[in-house]
N, C-alpha and C positions, 0 to 999 in steps of 0.2 A: 358365606361362609371365610371363616378368620382363617388365615395363611400366618404358617411360622416365620419370624424375623429374621432377614438376613442383616445378620449386624454390617459387613463389609459393605453389603449395597446399600446399607443406610449411611456408613462411613464416607463411601465414595461420592455417594449423592449431597451429603453435606458438604464435602472438601471441594467439590465442580460448582456448589452453589457457591460458594465463599469466593471461590478462584475463577469466575466466571470471565472476568474480565482480563486473566493472566493465560497468557500460553504456558499450559500444563508442563509440555518439554522445556522453556524454558526455567520455569521455576524449578522443575527436578535438576536442572543443569547448575541452577543457583546453590541449590541444598549442596548438592556434590562439590561445587568451588568451595561454598564456605567450611566444609568437614577438610576439604584438602588443607586450605588457609590455614586450619586450627592443627592440623597435621604438620606441616610444615614449620610454623611458628613452635610447637614443642622438640621439633627434632632440632631446632635451632639454639634452642635453649638448652639440649644437652650438648650442645659443641662449645657453648660459651663458657666462660672462666664463670665459676660462682663460689669462690672463697667465702664472699659475704656473707650469701646465706646457711645458718646452720639449725635452723628447726622449720619445723611444718606443723599445721594443728590439723591433727585429725579427730575425727568423731570416736570415742573409745566406744561405741555402740556397734560399730561396724567395722572396727579392725580384728582382722586374723590374727590372733593370737602364735599361729606357727609361722607370720612371717617379720615378728620384732626379736633383735637381736642388739645385743649392747656390744660395745668397740670392742670390749675386751675377747669376747667370742669371735668376731671376724678377724681381730689379729693374731688369735691362738692358728685358725683354721690359714689364715697368710701367710702365716711363719712356718706353719708344719709341710703346707704344700709350696711355699716359695710362688706366692703370687702376691700383686698388688691390691690396694684398696684407695684408688685416686680419684678426683674429680673426674665427671664425664667429658670434660674438656679435653683430657688428656688422652682419651681413647679414639684409635684409629681404626675399628672394627664398624660394622654396619648395625644399626639395630631393626631388628625385626618389626613389622608393622602391629605385632602382638603384642610386643612390648608398648608401643604408642597407643593402643587401646586403651590397654591396661592401666598408664599414666590416665589419662582421659577417663575412665571407669571410676579411678580412685577419685579423681578432682570431683566428678559429679557426685557420688556417694557421700564424701566427706565436706562438700560444701567448700572447699578450699583448692588455692592456684600452686601447685608443688614445685619445688626451687630447691637447688642446692644438691641436686642429685651426685651418687659415688657411684664405683663400678666395684667390682672385684676381679679379678681376669690376670692370666699369667703376664710378666713383663714384654712379651713378645708382641702382645695385642696393644700394647701402648707405643708399638714402633711401628707395625704392619697391621694388614687387614684379615686375619685369620678370625675362625670360631672354635672355641676350645672352655666352653663352657663361663660365658660371663655372667653374672649377677649383676643385677641394677637395683640401688638401694636411695631411697629420699630420708633426710635426716628428720628425725622427730624431737631431738631436744636431747640434754640430758646423758649424751652420749650413746644414745637409742637412737636405731635405723631399723626402716620399714622396708623389707622385702618387695619389690615391686614385681620382677619378672627376672627368668633364668632362662637363657636359650644357649644354643651350640652344641658340641660335641661334650659328656664328659669326660671328666679328668682319667688318664687312667690309673687304675687299683697300685702300684706300686709307681706311682709317682713321691709321695710323703717318702717312701724309703728311698727312691733317686737321689732325693735332695735331704734326706737326714744329716749325712754329713756336714752341711754347708748351712744347718740351722742357726747355730751359734758357734762360737770359740771353742767350747768344752767339747761340743760333738766332732769337730774339726781335729784338737787335737787328739781327741782319743780315736778315731779313725787314723789320723798319722801314725799314733803308737802302734795301733792293731795291724795296720800294713807292713811297718818296719819290723817286728816281730816276727810276725809270719815269714818276710823275706830273711831276714836273720836264721829261723829256725831251716828254711829251706835249704841255705848257701853255706852257712858257716863250715860244714864238711867239705867243701869245695874248695873254698880258699885256705884252710886251715888245714886240713886233712888229718892225718893221725895226730897232729897237735894240738887239736880242737880243746876247748874247753870252755868253761863259764868265763871266766876273765876274756878270753879272745870273743867270746858271742856276745860280749855287753860291749867290748869295742864296735863289732861291726853294726850291732843295734843301734849304736850313737851316730856309728857312722851315717847309715841308712839314713836314720831319724835327722841328721843335720841336713843332710840331702836333701830330703822332701821338704824340711821347715825351707828351706832357700827356696827350690823350685816353685813350692807353693807362694811364698812372697812376690818372685818374680811373675809368676803367672797372673797372681792376684790383683797387683798395682797397674801392670801393666794394659789388662784389661779392663780394670776398674770394679772389679768382683767385690761383693760385698756379703755378709752372711744375711740370711731371711730375716730375722729378727731388726736388722736396719733397716731393711729395702720397702716392707710392707707397705709403707704409705708413704715413700719417698717419691717425690716428681722426677728426680734424676736418673739418666739410666747408666752414671759413672759415678763412682766414689767422689765424693764433693769433699 
């Protein structure tokens, strides 16, 4: 009488036959040792400087269209949310095992050896170990990048608004003008009482604005601060 074929048993029988002269437990340990070594090499590659590498070969048949981004799109996101886009060698955080697995899976599918990794993250992640929505990329060439993995906590929904005033010089000046106008509107009667007029209001406004500009320059220069559009891909923590 014919019995159903158990493929698992057949596979085990074939494997054991081929490995009859080997210790199975030792063979398993060797496999995991090789895997650990491969993952260790990948992690080391992420921590090494990779300025020289600027392109990777991807198989178009297996490319996820939702993972391809141009440098201009990356720049806009970084400027809007005050993020950095730098080589992974500058990144101080830890990489989740899932990110390493995705690198290996992409290398297997696309028959390539990925390098030149870049990462989007807040500036603090290039100084301290935190988890705040890092995004790992590999360059594709022609200023296009392939998103490998995103992890950590999502950005606060008000982060864009929080850093809007330091997005560029225009936003900063507009913010100072608006704040000085509000302060002048709220305090001009206190300073000039019944003598308050448009002329006095303008004088007070200019006084506030001059003081705000001076304090901003003192604060910005002393702390080495700069606008989002100038630091998004800068490896320096201070104004250079």
